[in-house]
N, C-alpha and C positions, 0 to 999 in steps of 0.2 A: 752428736759428734759431727764435726765438719767433714766435707769431702776430703780435705787434706789429711785429716787424721785417719779417715777410713782407708784411703789408698796407701798411706805410709805406715799404718799400723803403729808399732812402737819403735819406729826407725831412729828416733832421737834419744833412745835410752842411754843414760849415762852422760849426756851432754848438758852443760849449763849454758842456756841461751839468753842473751840480753836482747830485749825488745824495747826500742825507744818509741815513744808516742803510743804506748799501749792503752792509754785512757781514751784514745780516739777511736773512730769507726774502724778503719783498716787495721790499726795496731792492735785493737782489742781482739779482733777475729784471729789475727796471726798469733797473738799470745795464747789464746785458748787452743788453737790448733797445735802449737808447739807443746803445750802441756799435755794434750791428749795423745800426742805422738811419743810421749815418754820423757820429754826434756824437763829439767829443772829450770823454771822461767824466772828471770830477773827483769822486772819492768822498770824502766827509767823514764822519769818525767815529773812534772809538777804535781800530778795527781796519780793515785794508785791505778794499776791496771786490773783486769778481771781475773788474773791468776798469778800465783807465785809471790815472790818477794818484791817490795817496792823500794826503790832508791831514788831519792829526790834528785832531779836534774833540771836546771833552767838552761836551755841550750844557748841563750843569749849571754850567759855570764861565766859559766864554769865548765871544765871538762867533766864528762860523766865518769862515775866510778864503775869500772868494768872488772874489778878484782874478782878472780875466781871463775870468770866466764870463758867459754870456748868459742862461741859464735855470736856475732852481732847482727841483728836484723834492724835496720834503721828506717823507721817510718815516721818519726817526728818531723813535722814540717809546718810552716806558716802557709795556710791555704786561704782561698777566697778570691774575690774579684773586686778589690777596693778601687775607689776613684784614683785615676793617675796622679802622680805627684811624688816629690822627693820623700815625703814622710812615709808613704806606703812602701816605696822602694827600699828605704832604709830598714823598715820593720821586717820586711820579708828577707832582706839580705842578712840581718842579724841572726835569723834562725836557719835559713836554708843554705847559707854560705859559711858564715862564721861558726855556726853551730856544727856544721859538717866538719870544718877544720879541727874543731876541738874533739869531735868524736874520733876522727881518723888518727889524731895524735895519740889518744888514749888507747885505741884499738891495737896499735903496734902491729904485731904479726898475725893477729887473729883474722879469720875470714870475716869479711863484712859484706852483707847483702844490703844494698842501698836502694830504697824504693823511690824512683823518680816519677815521671809522668810523660805521656805523649804530648803534653802542652809545651815541651821543650822544642818540638819540631817547628821549622819554618813552614809556611803554607805549602801544601802539597798539591800535585795534580791528580788526575783520575786513577793513577796506578797505586797499588798498595804500598804503604810506606815501609821501607826497610831501615835497619838501624844506622846505615850510613847516610841517610837523608840529612841535609843541612839542618843545623839547629838555629833557632831564632824565635824564642818565645815572644808572644804578643803582649803579655801582661807582666806585672811585677812577679807573680807566681812563676810563670814560665821562664822568665829570664833568670831568676835566682835559682830555680831548680836546675837549669842548664849549667849555671856557674858552679853550683854545688856538686853536680855529678861529674863535672870535669875534674874536680879535686878527687872525687871518689875513684874515677877511672885511673887517674895518675897513680893513686895509691894501690891499685890492683884489686879493687872491689868488683863484685858482680852488681850491675845496675839493671833494675827492672823498670820498664816503661809501660805501665798499664794506661788505658784510656777510659775515662768516664766510669769510674768504679761505682757499682751499685750493690744493694743487698739489704737484708734486714737491718734496720737502724740507720740507714743512710741519711745523713743530715744535710747533704749537699745537692746531688744530682736530681733525685725525684722531687724533693720539695721545690726546687727551682722550676722544674717542668710544670708543676701544678699551678704556678703563677700565671701560666699562659691560658688557663681556663677562664672563659668569660661567656656567660649566657648559655651554658651547656655545650660549648665548643672549645677546642684548643686552637687558639689563634697563633699561627706560625708563619714565618716568612717563607714563601714558596720559591721553588718547587721542592718536592720530596727528594731526599738524598740517602745514599747508603752510608753506614757508619759502623765502627767497631765499638763495643762495650766490653767491660771486664767485670765479671761477677767477683765479689770480694772473696768468695771461697776459692775461685781459680787463682787469684792473686796469692792467697795464703798458701795454697799448694805449691806455687812457684817459689815462694819465699823459703819454704822448708826444703825444697829440692835443690835450690840454687847453690847451697853450700858446696856442692860437688861440681859445679859448672866452671868452665874456663872464665877468667876475668874478662869483663867487657859488658856491653849493653845488650839487652834483650827486650823485644816487644812482648807484651803479655796481654792477650785478649781472648774472648770467647771464640768458640769454633765458628758459629754462624756470622755472616755479615748481615746486619740488621737493616731495616728500613726505618728512617726517622719517624715517619707518620704512624706506622704500625706500632712502634714502641710506645710513643706518647699516647696514642689513642687507647692502647691496652692498659697502660699504667694509670691513666686518668679516667678511664671509663667513658670517654666522650669522643665524638667524631672530630676530625681535624678540618679547619678552614684555613686556606692560604691567604696571606696578606701580601701586598706588593713589597718587595725588599727595600726599595728606597724609602717608603713610608716608615717601615720598621727602623731603619737606620736613623731617620730623622727623630723618631721617638726616643731612640737610645741616646742620641746626642743631648736631648733635653733632660733625660734621666741622669746622665753623667754630670751635667751642669748642676742639677739640683743636688746631687750627691756631694759635689765639691763644696757647695754652700752649707750643707747640713752636716758634712763629714760622716755620712753614712754610706753603706754599700748601695750602689745603684740598683734600682728595681730591674732595669734593663740596661745592659752595657753594650758597647760596640763589640767587645770580645764575645759576649753571649750571642749576639747576632751572627758573628762569624762562625761560632760553633754550630749554630743551627742551620747555616746555609752552605757550609763547606764540607764536602765529603772527605772523611778521614777513615781509611781502612788500613789496619796494621797487618803487615806480613809477620807471622809468628814462626816461620820455618826455623829460625835460628834456635829459639827456645825448644821447639819440638825435636830438633836434632840432638838435644841434651837428654831426651827422654820424657820431657814434660808434655802432658796432654790435658787440655781443659775439659772438664766434665760437666760444668754447670752452664745453664743458659738462662736467658731472660724469661723464657716460658716456665722453667723450674721455679724461678723466683716468684712469678705471679701465682703459681699453683699453691704456694705456701703462705701467701699473704693472708692476714685475717680479713 
């Protein structure tokens, strides 16, 4: 049972909950948590989810079938860090913006919880980032998520902004961090920085609770503010060695150029370097004021890894 289900009990009894993107990492955890909390789950996407009924939906082509559902949890998204260019921008826009428009039209008056990302924020300073911080995503993902959530907010949705979601089965964050390991050390651009992370279980708990929140945007992150080096060292089981930031940026430029030529995702991108060198700490007071409390930490995750 996930923490969301544990804390909420059978709080969703009698509700029919639509979960988009349920075949993915975050969506799958949310679908299981909703089912454990008593909901009848309808999973929408190109592949079946881990619980409930499956209804096929290609976000780039058609509106979703939300017949008979009461609540919509939208986690379907185009994700990743592709080489810059019109093709990538168009592919991300088709899902994150056009797909959102189709979803909102089908949702009508239903409550929609729209899962966004802290990648929508413009670069921040040393202070914790609040929800009114300017938007300005640095990648196709961040820009199209920002455009999609503007549609969602205009429609009266609750928008959740987690940062660097991790947990069992994570296909993105931790596998990327493992690429930094060379010769028994994690090679990172120095110096160390503070950052926020979001356990997928904390995100799931927020998704289930947010149906009763006021419409608007909410940051979602773990209770602790982590240190980058400690997290990566613990996750990879190796010490950290710092590299000069200019040298890492130069390597990223070469990697991006190679990615453009091969049409594959860059091994190291400029965006990844910025993520590893810019402190981003989320202020979660707004979500806490709604009664949400994060219960999982990175230490909990490490203690349950095989």
